[in-house]
C-alpha positions in Angstrom: 13.9 -9.4 17.3 12.0 -7.4 15.3 12.8 -7.1 10.8 12.9 -2.9 10.2 12.2 -2.1 6.5 12.5 1.1 5.2 11.6 2.8 2.0 10.4 5.7 0.1 9.5 7.6 -2.9 11.3 8.3 -5.8 12.5 12.1 -5.4 14.0 10.7 -2.2 12.0 13.9 -0.6 10.0 10.9 1.4 11.6 8.2 3.8 9.3 6.3 6.5 10.1 2.8 8.0 8.4 0.3 9.7 8.6 -3.1 11.7 7.7 -6.5 12.3 7.3 -9.3 9.7 6.7 -9.0 5.6 2.9 -10.1 5.7 -0.3 -9.8 4.7 0.1 -8.4 2.3 -2.4 -8.0 -0.7 -3.0 -6.7 -4.3 -5.7 -3.8 -4.9 -7.9 -4.1 -7.9 -10.5 -1.1 -6.9 -11.3 1.8 -9.3 -9.8 4.1 -6.9 -5.9 2.8 -6.2 -6.2 3.0 -10.1 -6.4 6.5 -10.8 -4.6 7.4 -8.1 -1.4 5.5 -9.4 -1.8 5.4 -12.8 -1.7 1.8 -12.7 -3.0 -1.3 -13.3 -2.8 -2.5 -9.8 -1.1 -1.0 -6.3 0.0 -4.2 -3.7 -0.5 -2.8 -0.6 1.1 -4.6 3.1 -1.0 -4.5 5.8 1.3 -3.0 9.4 0.8 -1.7 12.6 0.1 2.5 12.7 2.4 1.8 16.0 5.2 0.7 14.3 4.8 2.9 11.7 7.1 6.5 11.0 8.3 8.8 8.6 11.6 9.3 8.9 11.9 11.8 6.3 10.1 14.5 4.3 6.1 15.4 5.3 3.8 13.2 3.1 0.9 15.2 1.4 -2.5 14.3 2.1 -5.8 13.5 -0.5 -9.1 11.7 0.5 -9.8 9.5 -1.7 -14.0 8.6 -0.5 -14.9 9.3 3.2 -12.9 6.5 5.1 -9.7 6.9 3.3 -6.7 9.1 3.3 -3.7 8.6 1.2 -0.4 9.8 1.3 1.8 11.0 -1.7 5.0 12.6 -2.4 4.5 16.9 -3.0 7.0 16.4 -5.4 7.3 13.7 -7.7 3.8 12.6 -6.7 4.7 9.1 -5.7 2.2 7.2 -3.6 2.8 5.9 0.1 0.9 4.6 2.7 -3.4 5.0 3.1 -5.2 5.0 6.1 -9.1 3.3 6.2 -11.4 3.6 8.4 -12.0 -0.1 8.2 -8.5 -0.4 10.1 -7.7 2.4 12.3 -5.1 0.7 13.7 -2.6 -0.5 10.9 -1.8 1.6 8.1 -1.1 0.7 4.6 2.0 1.0 2.5 3.4 0.7 -1.2 5.4 -2.5 -1.2 6.6 -0.9 -4.4 8.1 1.6 -2.3 10.0 -0.5 -0.1 13.9 -0.6 -0.4 13.8 -4.4 -1.4 10.1 -4.7 -2.4 11.7 -8.3 -3.8 11.4 -9.5 -0.2 7.6 -9.1 0.2 5.1 -11.0 -2.2 1.5 -11.2 -2.0 -0.5 -13.2 -0.2 -3.8 -12.5 -1.5 -5.9 -9.9 -4.2 -8.8 -7.9 -2.8 -12.0 -5.8 -4.4 -11.5 -7.8 -7.3 -15.1 -7.2 -8.5 -12.9 -4.4 -9.9 -10.2 -6.6 -11.3 -10.0 -5.6 -15.1 -10.8 -8.8 -16.9 -8.0 -8.3 -19.3 -5.4 -8.6 -16.5 -4.0 -12.2 -15.1 -1.9 -12.0 -12.1 -0.9 -14.4 -9.3 -4.0 -16.4 -10.4 -2.6 -19.3 -7.9 -3.5 -16.5 -4.8 -7.1 -16.4 -2.6 -9.2 -13.0 -3.8 -11.4 -11.3 -2.4 -14.6 -9.5 -4.1 -14.5 -6.7 -0.6 -11.6 -6.6 1.4 -12.5 -8.5 4.2 -9.1 -7.8 6.6 
């Protein structure tokens, strides 16, 4: 039986769901994630695109690079998901927008070459200078 997970933006305009296990969760330290989110790290889960669907509302799209499109709420601005050419068969979803984010702990760090030197977060987790998965 498949696990079903749901989430959405702060104002409730956008809702989504996906099925599958809560795995492949990473803290991203890239400078683009910092700039678009306003946070010092963004935690993502990668899920099969075929298992993901928008339930309510239409997210806006922002192409943050030539290989990455980000989706956010046009009302409240919450960053919800991204598609990357590095992994076109999957979609990355922000853990913070899940209805139950406490069920999805990070497993690794990515883009650690960009990590802020004063940030010490889950130092026991493995890290990758860039994303390799």
